[in-house]
C-alpha positions as CSV (number, residue, x, y, z in Angstrom):
1,M,164.4,-67.7,-86.3
2,P,165.4,-71.4,-86.8
3,S,166.7,-72.2,-90.2
4,S,164.9,-74.8,-92.5
5,T,168.1,-76.8,-92.4
6,S,168.1,-77.3,-88.6
7,S,164.4,-78.1,-88.7
8,S,165.0,-80.8,-91.3
9,R,167.6,-82.4,-89.0
10,V,165.4,-82.4,-85.9
11,I,162.5,-84.3,-87.6
12,P,164.6,-87.3,-88.6
13,D,166.2,-87.4,-85.1
14,I,162.7,-87.5,-83.6
15,R,161.7,-90.3,-86.0
16,W,164.8,-92.4,-85.1
17,G,164.2,-91.9,-81.4
18,A,160.6,-93.0,-81.8
19,T,161.8,-96.0,-83.8
20,W,164.2,-97.0,-81.1
21,L,161.5,-96.6,-78.4
22,V,159.1,-98.8,-80.4
23,A,161.9,-101.4,-80.9
24,L,162.7,-101.4,-77.2
25,G,159.0,-101.8,-76.3
26,I,158.8,-104.8,-78.6
27,V,161.9,-106.4,-77.0
28,V,160.5,-105.8,-73.5
29,V,157.1,-107.2,-74.4
30,A,158.7,-110.3,-76.0
31,A,161.0,-110.9,-73.0
32,I,158.0,-110.6,-70.6
33,S,156.0,-112.9,-72.8
34,L,158.8,-115.5,-72.9
35,E,159.2,-115.2,-69.1
36,L,155.6,-115.9,-68.5
37,F,155.6,-118.7,-71.0
38,V,158.5,-120.6,-69.4
39,R,157.1,-120.1,-65.9
40,G,153.8,-121.5,-67.2
41,R,155.8,-124.6,-68.1
42,G,157.2,-125.0,-64.6
43,Y,160.5,-123.3,-64.9
44,Q,161.7,-121.2,-61.9
45,P,164.5,-118.7,-61.4
46,S,167.7,-120.6,-60.4
47,V,171.1,-119.3,-59.6
48,K,174.3,-120.8,-61.0
49,D,176.2,-122.2,-58.1
50,D,179.9,-121.3,-58.5
51,E,183.0,-120.6,-56.4
52,Y,182.4,-116.8,-56.3
53,G,178.8,-117.3,-55.2
54,W,180.2,-119.5,-52.4
55,A,182.7,-116.7,-51.6
56,W,179.9,-114.1,-51.2
57,Q,178.2,-116.4,-48.7
58,R,181.4,-117.3,-46.9
59,G,181.9,-113.6,-46.0
60,R,178.6,-113.6,-44.2
61,A,179.8,-116.2,-41.7
62,D,182.2,-113.8,-40.0
63,G,181.2,-111.5,-37.2
64,P,178.4,-112.2,-34.7
65,P,178.2,-115.3,-32.6
66,H,174.6,-116.0,-33.6
67,V,175.5,-117.4,-37.0
68,M,175.3,-121.0,-38.2
69,A,177.7,-121.9,-41.0
70,V,176.1,-124.9,-42.8
71,L,179.0,-127.1,-44.2
72,G,178.7,-130.3,-46.2
73,A,177.5,-131.5,-49.6
74,S,174.2,-131.9,-51.5
75,R,172.4,-133.7,-48.7
76,I,172.3,-130.6,-46.4
77,Q,172.1,-128.2,-49.3
78,L,168.8,-129.9,-50.3
79,G,167.6,-130.8,-46.9
80,F,168.2,-127.6,-44.9
81,S,165.4,-125.0,-44.9
82,A,166.5,-121.4,-44.4
83,E,162.9,-120.4,-43.9
84,A,162.3,-122.9,-41.0
85,F,165.6,-121.9,-39.5
86,H,164.6,-118.2,-39.4
87,E,161.2,-119.1,-38.0
88,V,162.8,-120.9,-35.1
89,L,165.8,-118.6,-34.6
90,P,164.8,-115.1,-36.0
91,D,167.8,-113.5,-34.4
92,W,170.3,-115.9,-36.0
93,R,171.9,-116.0,-39.4
94,A,172.2,-119.2,-41.5
95,V,175.0,-119.3,-44.1
96,Q,174.8,-122.1,-46.7
97,L,178.3,-123.2,-47.5
98,A,177.6,-126.8,-48.6
99,I,179.0,-127.8,-52.0
100,D,177.6,-130.6,-54.0
101,G,179.8,-133.7,-54.5
102,T,182.5,-132.7,-52.0
103,Q,183.5,-133.2,-48.4
104,P,183.5,-130.3,-45.8
105,A,186.8,-130.8,-44.0
106,G,188.5,-127.9,-45.9
107,S,185.7,-125.5,-45.0
108,L,185.9,-126.5,-41.3
109,R,189.6,-125.8,-41.4
110,D,189.0,-122.4,-43.0
111,L,186.5,-121.4,-40.3
112,A,188.9,-122.7,-37.6
113,E,191.7,-120.5,-38.9
114,D,189.5,-117.4,-39.1
115,P,189.5,-115.5,-35.9
116,E,186.3,-113.6,-37.0
117,F,184.2,-116.8,-36.9
118,R,182.6,-117.4,-33.5
119,G,179.4,-119.2,-34.4
120,I,178.2,-122.8,-34.9
121,A,179.8,-124.9,-37.7
122,L,177.2,-127.4,-38.7
123,V,179.3,-130.0,-40.5
124,E,177.1,-132.4,-42.5
125,T,179.4,-135.3,-43.4
126,T,179.6,-138.9,-44.2
127,E,182.2,-141.3,-42.8
128,D,184.2,-140.9,-46.0
129,G,184.5,-137.2,-45.2
130,F,186.9,-137.9,-42.3
131,F,189.5,-139.6,-44.5
132,A,192.6,-137.3,-44.9
133,A,192.5,-137.9,-48.6
134,N,189.2,-135.9,-48.8
135,R,190.3,-132.9,-46.9
136,D,191.0,-130.7,-50.0
137,R,187.8,-131.3,-51.9
138,Q,186.6,-127.7,-51.3
139,D,189.8,-125.9,-51.8
140,A,188.8,-124.1,-55.0
141,P,185.9,-122.1,-53.5
142,I,187.9,-121.4,-50.4
143,A,190.7,-120.0,-52.5
144,A,188.2,-117.8,-54.3
145,F,187.0,-116.4,-51.0
146,H,190.5,-115.5,-49.9
147,R,191.4,-113.8,-53.2
148,R,188.0,-112.0,-53.5
149,W,189.5,-108.5,-53.0
150,R,192.0,-109.2,-55.7
151,A,189.2,-110.3,-58.1
152,P,186.6,-107.5,-57.8
153,G,185.5,-108.0,-61.3
154,A,184.6,-111.7,-60.8
155,M,182.9,-110.9,-57.5
156,A,180.9,-108.0,-59.1
157,E,180.0,-110.2,-62.1
158,R,178.7,-113.0,-59.8
159,W,176.7,-110.5,-57.7
160,L,175.1,-109.1,-60.9
161,A,174.5,-112.5,-62.3
162,T,172.9,-113.6,-59.1
163,E,170.5,-110.6,-59.2
164,V,169.4,-111.6,-62.7
165,Q,169.3,-115.4,-62.3
166,S,167.4,-115.2,-59.0
167,H,164.5,-113.2,-60.7
168,V,164.4,-114.5,-64.3
169,A,163.2,-118.0,-65.0
170,L,164.0,-117.7,-68.7
171,V,167.7,-118.0,-67.8
172,S,167.1,-121.4,-66.1
173,A,165.3,-122.7,-69.2
174,G,168.7,-123.4,-70.7
175,G,168.6,-122.1,-74.3
176,L,170.8,-124.6,-76.0
177,R,169.3,-127.6,-74.1
178,T,165.8,-126.4,-74.9
179,L,166.6,-125.8,-78.6
180,A,168.2,-129.2,-78.9
181,S,165.1,-130.8,-77.4
182,L,162.8,-128.9,-79.7
183,A,164.9,-129.6,-82.8
184,G,165.0,-133.3,-82.0
185,G,161.2,-133.4,-81.9
186,H,161.1,-134.0,-78.1
187,G,159.2,-130.9,-77.2
188,W,160.0,-128.8,-74.2
189,P,162.3,-130.6,-71.7
190,K,161.2,-130.9,-68.1
191,P,162.3,-128.1,-65.9
192,P,165.4,-128.8,-63.8
193,Y,164.3,-130.6,-60.6
194,V,166.8,-128.7,-58.5
195,V,166.5,-124.9,-58.0
196,T,169.3,-122.9,-56.4
197,H,168.3,-119.7,-54.6
198,A,170.4,-116.5,-54.2
199,D,171.6,-117.6,-50.7
200,R,172.8,-121.0,-52.2
201,T,170.0,-123.0,-50.5
202,Q,168.5,-125.5,-52.9
203,F,165.1,-127.1,-53.4
204,A,164.7,-130.4,-55.2
205,D,161.3,-131.4,-56.6
206,F,161.8,-135.1,-57.0
207,A,158.4,-135.3,-58.9
208,L,160.4,-133.8,-61.8
209,A,163.2,-136.3,-61.5
210,D,163.6,-139.7,-63.1
211,L,164.0,-141.6,-59.8
212,A,164.2,-145.0,-61.4
213,A,167.2,-143.9,-63.4
214,Q,168.8,-142.1,-60.4
215,R,168.4,-145.2,-58.2
216,K,169.9,-147.3,-60.9
217,R,172.9,-145.0,-61.2
218,Q,173.3,-145.0,-57.4
219,I,173.4,-148.8,-57.2
220,A,175.9,-148.9,-60.0
221,R,178.2,-146.5,-58.2
222,I,177.8,-148.4,-54.9
223,G,179.1,-151.6,-56.6
224,T,180.3,-154.1,-54.0
225,P,181.2,-152.2,-50.8
226,V,184.2,-153.3,-48.8
227,E,184.7,-152.5,-45.1
228,A,187.3,-149.7,-44.6
229,D,190.1,-149.8,-41.9
230,A,188.3,-148.4,-38.9
231,D,191.5,-147.6,-36.9
232,A,193.0,-145.6,-39.8
233,W,189.8,-143.8,-40.2
234,L,189.6,-142.9,-36.6
235,A,193.1,-141.6,-36.6
236,D,192.2,-139.3,-39.6
237,A,189.1,-138.2,-37.9
238,M,190.9,-137.3,-34.7
239,G,193.2,-135.2,-36.8
240,E,190.4,-132.6,-37.1
241,E,190.1,-132.1,-33.3
242,P,192.5,-129.1,-33.3
243,L,190.1,-127.4,-35.7
244,I,187.2,-128.0,-33.3
245,D,189.2,-126.9,-30.3
246,A,190.1,-123.6,-32.1
247,I,186.5,-122.8,-32.8
248,V,185.4,-123.8,-29.3
249,A,188.1,-121.6,-27.7
250,R,186.6,-118.6,-29.4
251,G,183.1,-119.4,-28.0
252,G,181.8,-121.3,-31.0
253,K,180.6,-124.8,-31.5
254,V,181.1,-127.6,-34.0
255,V,178.3,-130.1,-34.8
256,Y,179.0,-133.2,-36.8
257,L,175.8,-134.3,-38.6
258,R,175.1,-137.6,-40.4
259,M,172.2,-137.0,-42.7
260,P,169.7,-139.8,-43.5
261,T,170.4,-142.3,-46.3
262,C,168.0,-145.1,-47.2
263,D,167.6,-148.5,-48.8
264,E,170.6,-149.9,-50.7
265,R,172.6,-146.7,-50.0
266,W,172.3,-147.1,-46.2
267,A,172.9,-150.9,-46.5
268,A,176.1,-150.2,-48.4
269,D,177.2,-147.5,-45.9
270,E,176.8,-150.1,-43.1
271,I,179.0,-152.5,-44.9
272,A,181.8,-150.1,-45.8
273,T,181.8,-148.0,-42.6
274,P,179.5,-149.7,-40.0
275,K,178.2,-147.2,-37.5
276,A,179.3,-149.2,-34.5
277,K,182.9,-149.4,-35.6
278,F,183.2,-145.9,-37.1
279,W,180.8,-143.1,-36.0
280,D,180.1,-144.4,-32.5
281,R,183.8,-144.6,-31.8
282,L,184.2,-141.0,-33.0
283,V,181.4,-139.9,-30.7
284,A,183.2,-141.3,-27.7
285,R,186.3,-139.2,-28.4
286,T,185.4,-136.0,-30.3
287,H,185.0,-132.6,-28.7
288,A,182.3,-131.8,-31.3
289,I,178.6,-132.5,-30.8
290,A,177.8,-135.5,-33.0
291,V,174.3,-136.1,-34.3
292,H,173.5,-139.3,-36.3
293,F,170.1,-139.7,-37.8
294,R,169.8,-143.3,-36.6
295,D,170.2,-142.2,-33.0
296,E,167.5,-139.6,-33.1
297,P,163.8,-140.6,-33.2
298,T,162.8,-137.3,-34.9
299,L,165.3,-137.8,-37.7
300,R,165.4,-141.5,-38.5
301,D,162.2,-141.9,-40.4
302,F,162.7,-139.4,-43.3
303,P,162.3,-141.0,-46.7
304,C,164.9,-140.6,-49.3
305,P,163.4,-140.6,-52.8
306,D,166.7,-141.3,-54.5
307,M,168.1,-143.3,-51.6
308,S,170.7,-140.6,-50.8
309,H,168.8,-137.3,-50.1
310,I,165.7,-136.4,-48.2
311,A,163.1,-134.5,-50.2
312,S,163.3,-130.7,-49.9
313,K,159.6,-130.6,-49.2
314,D,160.5,-132.3,-45.9
315,G,163.3,-129.9,-45.3
316,P,161.3,-127.6,-42.9
317,R,160.3,-130.5,-40.7
318,F,163.9,-131.9,-40.7
319,T,165.4,-128.5,-39.9
320,R,163.0,-127.9,-37.0
321,A,163.7,-131.3,-35.6
322,L,167.5,-130.8,-35.9
323,L,167.4,-127.4,-34.2
324,A,165.4,-128.9,-31.4
325,I,168.1,-131.5,-30.9
326,L,170.8,-128.8,-31.0
327,V,169.0,-126.8,-28.3
328,A,168.6,-129.9,-26.2
329,R,172.3,-130.7,-26.6
330,G,173.4,-127.2,-25.7
331,A,174.8,-126.2,-29.1
332,I,172.2,-123.4,-29.3
333,R,171.5,-121.2,-26.3
C-alpha cells in the first residue's frame, strides 16, 4: 500500500510537469505566430553564407563527370537558376561556389589540383579577375574546405544552422535591426532583397531594393576609369592555362563566362578593359571555352536593374540560354 508521503510527492511532480507542458505550448504557439507574422510582412527564410557553407557545397563537386561547379561572384550567384539547370539537365548536378565580392581564380586552381573533379568548371569572371593580384580572393573558404575534417564542430554547426535558417523566416528578420527600426519610430524595415538558399544559390528581388541609391554608389565606385595594360593582363590570364589543361586532361571542361553589365557600368568596363583588346585576345589563345554576353544574341539583352547584375527573376531564362550555348559549343554532351 503506497504511503501518504509518496503520494504527496507524486502530485507536485505531476503539477510541475503540466506547468512545463503549458509553458512549452505557449512558446511554440508564440514562435509559430511570430513566424507567420514576419512571413506576412514579406520575410523569407535565408541562410547565412559563410566559409563553412561554401565548404559543404565544395565537397559536392567531386566525383561524377556530370557536375557543373559554378565559380564566380555575385553576378552568377544571383543570375544562375538551379531549378532551370535541373529542368534542362536532370541527370547533372550544379554546385554553387560563387562568392560575393571576390574573383574565382583561387577556386579554379583548387578544382584543377583536385583529381576527384572531372566536371565542368563554369568560371564567371570579369576582366579584373585575371589579374594575378586577384588570385587569392577566395582563399579563406578554400582553406575551410581543406580543413573541414579537422573542424567537425564548425561543419556540424553550419549544417544545423543551415537546416534552421532555410526553414525559419523569423531568423532572417534580423532581431537587432528590426528592434532598432521599431525603436526609432521607422516601423518594420523592408525584408532583405537578397535571399540565400541552402545550396547557396541566391535570389534578388530588386523591387525591395533602393535602386537609385545602389546606382549612385556604383557610379561613385566607378570613378574615372583608366585603361589597364592589356599585355600585362594577357600574360596574367595565360598563367591560368595550366589549370585549364589539368581539368581537361581528366575529361573535364572549363568555361569562362562574362556576365551582362549595363549602362554606366558597361561603359566604364569598356574604357578600363575594352573587349577588343582584352577578352577577344584571350579567346584567341585560351584552351577554355569563352562566352561573352556581347557575343551571344540570347544573352546580350538582359537588363541589369542596378547596372551590375541581371534580375534573379530572369535567371531561369538566362540559365537556359547559357546551357543551350554550352551544348552548341560542345561543353555539355
